[in-house]
Every structure is written in C-alpha cells, then in structure tokens.
C-alpha positions in Angstrom: -3.0 21.3 10.5 -2.6 18.4 8.3 -1.4 18.8 4.7 -3.3 16.8 2.8 -1.6 16.9 -0.3 1.5 15.3 0.9 -0.1 13.2 3.1 -2.2 11.7 -0.1 1.1 11.3 -1.8 3.1 9.6 1.0 0.3 7.3 1.4 -0.1 6.5 -2.1 3.8 5.6 -2.7 3.5 3.8 0.2 0.5 1.4 -1.0 1.9 1.4 -4.2 5.2 -0.3 -3.3 3.3 -3.3 -2.4 3.0 -5.3 -5.5 -1.1 -6.3 -6.0 -1.7 -6.9 -9.5 -4.8 -9.5 -9.7 -4.3 -12.6 -11.6 -7.4 -13.7 -13.6 -6.2 -17.3 -13.8 -6.7 -18.1 -10.2 -8.9 -20.0 -8.5 -8.5 -18.4 -5.0 -9.7 -14.8 -3.2 -7.0 -13.1 -3.2 -5.8 -14.0 -6.3 -2.5 -12.8 -5.6 -0.6 -12.9 -2.3 0.3 -8.9 -2.2 -3.3 -7.9 -1.6 -2.9 -9.7 1.5 -0.1 -7.9 2.6 -1.9 -4.9 1.8 -4.9 -5.7 3.8 -2.7 -6.5 6.4 -1.1 -2.7 6.1 -4.1 -1.0 6.0 -5.7 -2.8 9.5 -2.7 -2.0 11.0 -2.8 2.0 9.9 -6.3 1.7 10.8 -6.3 0.6 14.2 -3.6 3.5 14.7 -6.0 5.9 13.5 -8.6 5.0 16.3 -10.9 3.0 14.0 -12.7 -0.4 15.5 -14.3 -4.0 14.9 -11.3 -4.2 12.5 -11.5 -7.3 10.7 -9.2 -8.8 8.1 -11.3 -12.0 6.3 -9.7 -15.0 5.2 -10.8 -13.5 1.5 -8.3 -10.4 2.9 -11.7 -8.1 3.0 -10.7 -5.4 5.4 -13.6 -3.8 7.5 -13.3 -1.2 10.2 -15.8 0.9 11.9 -15.3 4.9 13.3 -18.4 5.3 15.7 -20.4 8.2 15.6 -18.8 11.3 17.5 -22.5 13.1 17.4 -24.8 13.8 20.4 -26.5 10.9 22.0 -30.0 10.4 19.9 -28.6 11.9 16.4 -30.0 10.2 13.3 -27.5 10.3 10.7 -27.4 7.8 8.2 -24.4 5.3 8.7 -22.3 5.3 5.5 -19.5 3.4 3.9 -16.5 3.7 1.6 -15.2 0.9 -0.3 -12.0 0.6 -2.5 -9.8 -2.0 -4.0 -6.7 -3.3 -3.2 -5.7 -5.0 -6.9 -4.3 -3.1 -9.5 -5.0 -4.6 -13.2 -3.0 -6.9 -15.2 -2.9 -5.0 -18.5 0.3 -7.2 -19.6 2.6 -4.9 -18.2 5.1 -4.9 -15.2 3.3 -5.9 -11.9 5.9 -3.7 -10.1 4.8 -0.1 -10.0 7.4 3.0 -9.7 5.7 6.1 -9.5 7.2 9.2 -10.0 6.1 12.9 -9.7 6.7 16.0 -11.9 6.7 19.0 -10.5 5.2 22.0 -12.1 4.2 20.4 -15.6 4.9 23.1 -18.4 3.4 21.1 -21.1 4.8 18.9 -23.7 5.7 15.3 -23.7 6.8 13.6 -20.8 9.6 11.1 -20.9 8.3 8.3 -18.2 11.8 6.0 -18.7 14.5 7.8 -20.6 16.7 4.4 -20.5 13.7 2.4 -22.3 12.6 5.4 -24.0 8.8 5.4 -23.0 6.9 8.6 -23.1 3.4 10.1 -22.4 2.9 11.9 -25.6 0.4 14.9 -26.0 -0.5 13.9 -29.8 -2.0 10.7 -27.7 -3.1 12.1 -24.5 -3.8 15.9 -25.2 -5.8 15.9 -21.9 -2.5 16.5 -20.1 -1.9 19.6 -21.4 -4.9 20.9 -19.1 -3.0 20.6 -15.8 0.1 22.9 -16.9 1.5 24.2 -13.4 -0.2 21.3 -11.5 2.0 18.1 -9.9 1.5 15.1 -12.0 1.9 11.4 -10.5 3.1 9.2 -13.2 4.4 5.7 -13.7 7.9 4.8 -15.4 6.0 3.3 -18.4 6.7 0.0 -17.5 3.5 -0.8 -15.6 0.1 1.0 -14.9 0.2 3.7 -12.2 -2.2 2.0 -10.1 -4.0 5.1 -9.2 -7.0 2.8 -10.0 -7.4 2.0 -7.2 -4.9 3.1 -4.8 -5.6 6.7 -5.1 -8.7 5.7 -3.5 -7.2 4.3 -0.5 -5.0 6.9 0.0 -8.0 9.2 -0.2 -10.2 7.4 2.5 -7.5 6.7 4.6 -6.2 10.5 4.9 -9.9 11.5 5.0 -10.1 9.3 8.5 -7.0 10.9 9.4 -8.4 14.4 9.0 -11.3 13.6 10.9 -9.7 12.3 13.7 -7.1 14.7 14.1 -9.2 17.3 13.9 -12.2 16.3 15.8 -14.4 17.1 13.0 -18.5 15.9 13.5 -19.1 12.6 11.9 -21.6 9.9 11.7 -21.3 6.4 12.0 -18.6 5.1 9.2 -17.3 2.1 7.9 -14.9 1.1 5.6 -14.3 -1.9 3.5 -11.3 -2.5 1.3 -11.6 -5.6 -1.0 -9.0 -7.7 -3.7 -9.8 -8.7 -6.9 -12.3 -6.3 -8.4 -10.5 -6.0 -11.7 -11.6 -9.7 -12.0 -15.0 -9.9 -12.0 -15.6 -7.8 -8.2 -14.6 -10.9 -6.8 -13.9 -9.1 -3.2 -16.9 -7.1 -2.9 -18.7 -10.6 -3.4 -17.1 -11.8 -0.5 -18.1 -8.9 2.3 -19.6 -9.8 5.2 -22.2 -7.3 5.2 -22.7 -7.7 8.8 -19.7 -6.2 9.5 -20.4 -3.4 6.8 -24.0 -2.5 8.0 -24.2 0.9 6.1 -27.6 2.9 4.8 -25.3 3.5 1.5 -21.8 3.9 0.5 -19.5 5.0 -1.9 -16.6 4.1 -4.3 -14.0 6.4 -5.5 -13.0 4.4 -8.8 -13.7 7.0 -11.4 -11.4 8.6 -13.7 -11.0 12.5 -14.3 -12.2 15.3 -12.3 -15.9 15.7 -11.8 -17.1 12.2 -13.2 -20.1 10.9 -11.0 -21.6 7.1 -11.7 -24.7 6.0 -10.6 -25.7 4.1 -13.7 -23.2 1.0 -14.6 -24.2 -2.1 -16.8 -26.1 -5.1 -15.8 -23.4 -7.9 -16.2 -23.3 -11.6 -16.8 -21.8 -14.3 -19.0 -22.5 -17.3 -20.9 -21.4 -20.5 -21.9 -22.4 -22.9 -24.5 -20.5 -26.5 -24.7 -21.5 -28.6 -27.6 -20.6 -32.0 -28.1 -20.9 -33.2 -31.3 -20.3 -36.6 -33.2 -17.0 -38.1 -34.6 -16.4 -40.2 -37.1 -13.7 -40.7 -40.2 -14.2 -38.5 -43.3 -14.4 -42.0 -45.2 -17.6 -42.9 -43.5 -19.1 -39.7 -41.9 -21.6 -39.0 -44.4 -24.8 -38.7 -42.3 -22.8 -39.3 -38.8 -20.6 -36.9 -38.3 -21.8 -33.8 -36.6 -19.4 -31.1 -36.4 -19.6 -29.0 -32.9 -17.4 -26.3 -34.5 -20.0 -25.6 -37.2 -22.6 -25.7 -34.6 -20.9 -23.0 -32.8 -20.6 -20.9 -35.9 -24.1 -21.4 -36.7 -24.7 -19.9 -32.9 -22.8 -17.1 -33.2 -24.7 -16.2 -36.5 -27.8 -16.0 -34.8 -26.7 -13.2 -32.4 -27.4 -9.3 -33.3 -24.2 -8.0 -35.2 -25.2 -4.7 -34.4 -25.2 -5.2 -30.7 -21.3 -6.0 -30.1 -19.1 -3.9 -28.2 -17.6 -2.3 -31.6 -21.0 -1.1 -32.6 -22.4 0.4 -29.3 -21.9 3.3 -27.1 -23.5 5.2 -24.4 -26.1 3.2 -22.7 -26.5 0.3 -25.2 -26.0 -3.1 -24.4 -24.2 -5.8 -26.1 -23.5 -9.3 -26.3 -19.7 -9.9 -27.0 -18.1 -13.5 -28.1 -15.0 -13.3 -26.2 -13.7 -16.8 -26.4 -14.3 -20.2 -28.6 -12.8 -23.3 -28.5 -12.7 -26.8 -30.1 -11.9 -29.7 -31.8 -13.4 -32.8 -33.6 -15.8 -33.8 -30.7 -16.5 -30.6 -28.6 -16.8 -26.8 -28.9 -17.0 -24.2 -26.3 -18.2 -20.7 -26.7 -18.2 -18.0 -23.8 -19.9 -14.4 -24.1 -19.9 -11.7 -22.0 -23.7 -9.8 -21.7 -24.1 -6.3 -20.6 -27.2 -4.1 -20.5 -28.0 -0.8 -18.4 -31.6 -1.4 -19.1 -32.6 -4.7 -17.0 -35.0 -5.7 -19.2 -32.7 -5.4 -22.3 -30.2 -7.5 -20.1 -32.7 -10.2 -20.0 -34.0 -9.9 -23.8 -30.2 -10.5 -24.4 -30.1 -13.5 -22.2 -33.4 -15.4 -23.8 -32.2 -14.6 -27.2 -28.7 -16.8 -26.3 -31.3 -19.7 -24.9 -33.6 -19.4 -28.0 -30.9 -19.8 -30.1 -29.5 -22.4 -28.3 -32.8 -24.0 -28.7 -32.8 -23.6 -32.1 -29.6 -25.5 -32.4 -31.2 -28.8 -30.7 -33.3 -29.0 -33.5 -30.9 -28.5 -36.1 -28.7 -30.9 -34.6 -30.7 -33.4 -32.7 -27.7 -35.7 -32.2 -25.5 -33.2 -30.8 -25.3 -32.0 -26.7 -25.8 -28.7 -25.7 -25.2 -27.3 -22.5 -25.7 -23.1 -21.7 -25.0 -21.7 -18.1 -25.4 -18.4 -17.4 -23.7 -16.3 -14.6 -24.9 -13.0 -13.2 -21.9 -10.8 -12.4 -23.0 -7.4 -11.3 -26.4 -5.1 -11.0 -26.8 -1.5 -12.5 -26.5 0.6 -9.3 -29.5 2.8 -10.8 -31.7 -0.2 -10.0 -31.2 -0.1 -6.5 -31.6 3.7 -6.0 -35.2 4.9 -5.0 -36.9 7.9 -4.2 -36.9 7.0 -0.3 -32.8 6.2 -0.6 -31.7 8.6 -3.4 -29.9 10.8 -0.6 -26.8 9.2 -1.5 -26.9 10.7 -5.0 -28.1 14.3 -3.3 -25.9 14.2 -0.9 -22.9 13.7 -3.7 -24.0 16.4 -5.8 -24.6 18.7 -2.9 -20.4 17.8 -1.8 -19.4 18.4 -5.5 -21.2 21.9 -5.5 -19.7 23.1 -2.5 -15.8 21.9 -3.7 -16.5 23.9 -6.7 -16.4 20.7 -8.6 -18.7 20.5 -11.9 -20.3 17.2 -12.4 -19.8 14.9 -14.9 -22.5 12.4 -15.1 -21.1 9.2 -16.6 -23.1 6.0 -17.3 -20.3 4.0 -17.3 -19.7 0.9 -19.7 -18.5 -1.1 -16.7 -19.1 -1.8 -13.5 -17.7 -1.1 -9.7 -17.4 -2.8 -6.4 -20.6 -1.0 -6.1 -22.3 -2.1 -8.9 -22.4 -5.4 -6.4 -23.0 -4.1 -3.3 -26.0 -1.9 -4.6 -27.3 -5.3 -5.4 -27.5 -6.3 -1.7 -29.9 -3.1 -0.8 -27.1 -0.7 -0.4 -27.0 1.9 -3.2 -23.5 2.5 -3.6 -22.8 5.6 -6.5 -19.3 6.6 -7.4 -16.8 9.4 -7.9 -13.8 10.4 -9.2 -10.4 9.7 -8.6 -9.0 12.7 -10.5 -6.7 10.3 -12.6 -7.0 9.8 -16.3 -6.1 6.7 -18.5 -6.9 3.7 -16.2 -5.5 0.7 -17.2 -2.6 2.4 -19.2 1.1 2.7 -18.7 0.3 6.5 -19.4 -2.2 6.6 -16.7 -1.6 9.8 -14.7 -2.8 11.5 -11.2 -3.2 15.7 -11.4 -2.5 16.1 -7.7 -5.2 19.2 -8.0 -8.0 17.1 -8.9 -6.9 14.5 -6.2 -7.1 17.1 -3.7 -10.4 17.9 -4.8 -11.8 14.1 -4.6 -10.3 14.4 -0.9 -12.5 17.6 -0.5 -15.6 16.0 -1.6 -14.9 12.4 0.7 -14.4 15.3 3.7 -17.7 17.1 2.7 -19.7 13.7 2.5 -18.5 13.2 6.2 -19.7 16.5 7.1 -23.1 16.3 5.0 -24.1 13.1 6.3 -23.6 14.0 9.9 -26.1 16.8 9.2 -28.6 14.6 7.3 -31.6 13.1 9.2 
C-alpha cells in the first residue's frame, strides 16, 4: 500500500528543487531553462510509471498516455490532466527551499529566523484552521511553488497508485506545460493530437473545495500614437502632443470598470502601462470579462475611443491592436459535455469535500484548452496564498485533492 502522504511530499520536494520561475521578459518558450530540466525529469518518471507515447516538445510541453485497462469495447471517456511547470515571478528569490511544520499548534510561524521572516496570524488568520496538521511552507524568501508543483506531485502520485494497485481506468493523458504564469504560453503550444481527450482537468486553485469552471475572457490592447513635434517657439498650430492624446484616450474609459472598482464576475479595463515622449506614446491595457458579450463591448469601447481621437487629432497617427489571451471555461461547457463538471462534483461529494464554487478573476491553462473544444474545469490543490512568500500547503487538504483525482479516475472508468 502506497503511503500517499509521504509520496506527495517527496515528489513535491524533488520538483521544487528544480528552479523553474518563468521570465515575462523572455521571447522564447520555455522562458527559462529550468522548465526544460523539470520537463525532462517528469518524462523520465512517466516512463518509469509505464506510460507510453511520451514526448517532450521543443517548447518543453510534456505529453504522455496511460492506455485503458478496461475490457475491450468499453466506452469510457478519454480524460486528461494538465499542470504547469513554472512558478511565478513575484519579485522574490527564484530558489525555493520548502520546509515542513509538523503538528502545527497555532500562532505565528517563523519562516526564516536569520532574516526574521514570519507568517503572521494577524495577516493570514486562515492558517489557524489547520491546527494539528502538517504544513508545507517556504523559507520566506520565495513563493512555495505549490502553484503548481503540488498539482504535478498530485498527478504523478495518482498515476503511481493506479498502476501499483491495478485500479480500473480508461484512457488517460497528461500534459505538463511551461509558462502558465506569463500568459498561458505553454498550453498554447500543446500538440492536441498528443492530447486527444474528451475533457480534462487542471489542479490549479487554492483552498480545500475550490472548484472553478468560470474564468475571465481575457485580452490585451495596445495603442500606439505618433504625434507631431515642433519647437515651442513655433509650435502653435503645429505641435500634436501624443501624451495629451493618450490622456484624452484614457479619460474616455469607464472609471467604474477598473480592477479596483470591480469584484466577482464584473469585468474591467486596466491601463497597466504608458510610455512616451514628444513624438510617440504607447498605452497598454488588459481587458477582462466573464461575459463574452461584455468582453466584446469593452473592446468596442476602446476602438470607438480611438476613432474619436482620429477626429480630434487629424494629423496624429493611431495604431490599435488587440490580442485575445484566453476564454471563459464556461463558454465551452454545453449540455452534451457537462459531464466533466458533474463528475468533479460527484468525486468531491464521495471524498467528503464541500465544493466552493469560484468564478475566478483570472485564468488557468484550462481557459485556453477549453477554447480548443476540450472543456477543462479546475479544482483545488489545497494551498493558500498563491504568489506570496506566505504560501502554505496543509497536508490534509493536499491528500484530499489527490483523493478527488483518484476518484475522478474511477468515475470516468464507469462513465459512458
């Protein structure tokens, strides 16, 4: 009998030892070499677990297949799991040094005595819900990387349990992808002929019970403005200031629909960058909305504002570009393919986990995979405080997450 608690931790520590923080400034995928190192490590382990058709692409996307062991003629759905290789650049050290607080008894946790770094109950009161549990934490100088290496450990441990205990299962595919944290770049490099599933799951949410099948529709926009320069002594009627044109553009946006003014499923337009000088100015924006029509309306408002600028500043030049980054998982879930969510709810119920339905104000790899006709809901790792030096993983929640994974395997094997 496999000690899953022990194996989850051992695998996580092994994967966390590989530095794989992504780099938003890089122009290649993967953005950092450590992600390739981790991809190759996982491919080797998958081979040892008996998976077939293992591939590591030029982009460090790992794909592999565990063939069904069900009787011939069985019609179980083909199911996949996806997790990402990278950890986030949160302005902390890329080197992760996890530690385990055994039998946590409450109170503040000293993460790093030498540097006087603490996880304070006053700032993170949720930690005291886990008195008596073992907690995996960082040393305070980095994120923990439970986002998403706890999920990788979950998937790999589940595969080991399935194989070792000869549990019934249908066709299972796995995909491990780089650079999720910088725009889901890795999932966009998946060769879907090597991930031919009916539906899939990501394990990339937080506390025990979180279930996500609604995410933003997400995009970006960039406005480039070319003005007309002139010396101040002869600028009247000549000078066109691109910075003032950019200011006029931003003033036409809805100030009630910005990140700091919205919550829940409310969308926003976020001016997240502006740079310029006497002759040129550029404005970058992020566009988010759970509702697809609302997302389109926000793009239309931006485009209309630019058209107005063209009239007001006829001698300036304006170039507006849009990029769709990912979609709402919910838009891919129809009556005929909603079993992926139904099975997840059933698995959680059997495992005694109360679902926390979360309309995520963000996205997962599943947000892109779902746009490819593969509905891909997301469920909890069990960790708290993603993207923080105070990220922590209660072992009991992590074991529950693994239980949901194994239960999904069993339920999909029985499904038609």
